[in-house]
C-alpha positions as CSV (number, residue, x, y, z in Angstrom):
1,M,-14.9,-16.5,29.0
2,A,-11.8,-16.6,30.8
3,Y,-9.4,-13.8,30.8
4,K,-5.9,-15.3,30.6
5,Q,-2.1,-14.2,30.2
6,A,0.2,-15.9,27.9
7,H,3.9,-15.5,28.2
8,I,5.4,-17.1,24.9
9,F,8.9,-17.3,23.6
10,Y,9.3,-17.8,19.7
11,S,12.7,-19.1,18.4
12,G,14.0,-19.8,15.0
13,R,14.6,-17.0,12.6
14,V,12.2,-14.5,14.5
15,Q,14.3,-11.2,14.5
16,G,15.0,-8.9,11.6
17,V,12.0,-10.1,9.7
18,G,9.0,-8.0,11.1
19,F,7.9,-10.5,13.5
20,R,7.1,-8.2,16.5
21,Y,5.3,-5.8,14.3
22,T,3.3,-8.6,12.8
23,V,2.6,-9.9,16.3
24,R,1.6,-6.4,17.5
25,S,-0.6,-6.1,14.6
26,I,-2.4,-9.4,15.2
27,A,-2.7,-8.7,19.0
28,S,-4.3,-5.4,18.3
29,Q,-7.0,-6.8,15.8
30,L,-8.0,-9.2,18.5
31,K,-8.0,-6.5,21.3
32,L,-5.2,-8.1,23.3
33,S,-2.9,-6.2,25.6
34,G,0.7,-6.8,26.4
35,W,4.1,-6.4,24.7
36,A,6.9,-8.1,22.3
37,R,10.4,-7.7,22.4
38,N,13.7,-9.3,21.1
39,L,15.9,-11.3,23.4
40,P,19.8,-11.3,23.2
41,D,19.6,-15.2,22.4
42,G,17.7,-14.4,19.2
43,R,14.3,-15.6,20.6
44,V,11.2,-13.1,20.6
45,E,9.3,-12.9,24.0
46,V,5.7,-11.9,24.0
47,V,3.2,-11.4,26.9
48,C,-0.3,-11.0,25.9
49,E,-3.6,-10.7,27.8
50,G,-7.1,-11.2,27.0
51,K,-9.9,-13.7,26.5
52,E,-8.4,-17.4,26.2
53,K,-10.3,-17.7,23.1
54,D,-8.7,-14.8,21.3
55,I,-5.2,-15.6,22.7
56,G,-5.7,-19.1,20.9
57,L,-6.7,-17.3,17.8
58,F,-3.5,-15.0,18.1
59,L,-1.3,-18.0,18.5
60,D,-2.8,-19.4,15.5
61,R,-2.5,-16.5,13.3
62,V,1.1,-15.8,14.3
63,V,2.1,-19.3,13.0
64,K,-0.1,-19.1,10.0
65,E,1.4,-15.8,9.2
66,F,5.0,-17.0,9.2
67,E,4.0,-20.5,7.8
68,N,6.7,-22.1,10.0
69,R,9.3,-20.4,7.8
70,Y,10.8,-18.7,10.7
71,I,9.3,-20.3,13.8
72,M,11.4,-23.4,14.9
73,N,9.5,-23.7,18.5
74,V,6.9,-21.8,20.7
75,E,7.0,-22.3,24.4
76,I,3.8,-21.1,26.0
77,N,3.3,-20.5,29.7
78,W,-0.2,-19.8,31.0
79,Q,-0.5,-17.4,33.9
80,E,-3.2,-15.2,35.6
81,P,-3.8,-12.0,34.0
82,T,-2.2,-8.8,35.7
83,R,-4.4,-6.3,33.6
84,E,-1.6,-3.9,33.9
85,F,-1.2,-3.4,30.0
86,K,-2.8,-0.7,27.8
87,G,-2.8,-1.9,24.2
88,F,0.0,-3.9,22.6
89,N,3.6,-2.6,22.6
90,I,6.9,-3.2,21.2
91,T,9.4,-3.0,23.9
92,F,13.3,-2.6,23.3
């Protein structure tokens, strides 16, 4: 199973609605590592690493959790993993 990193940008109404905390919970359940943070332009940036299959589940669960009420766009960039993360954190 391929180990990957996804660099994701969520836009829409994704700040002030518990988005980062939900993302952290889903990532932790799937044993993914990385981080999430708010950006000044209103987006949320997420970097997560793990098995490609688990990242796919993560992406699906985040969208399902917010039922597209808040997420207007998702931009995903696949990268080689750095394996530098311990757990999944919210950064400020």
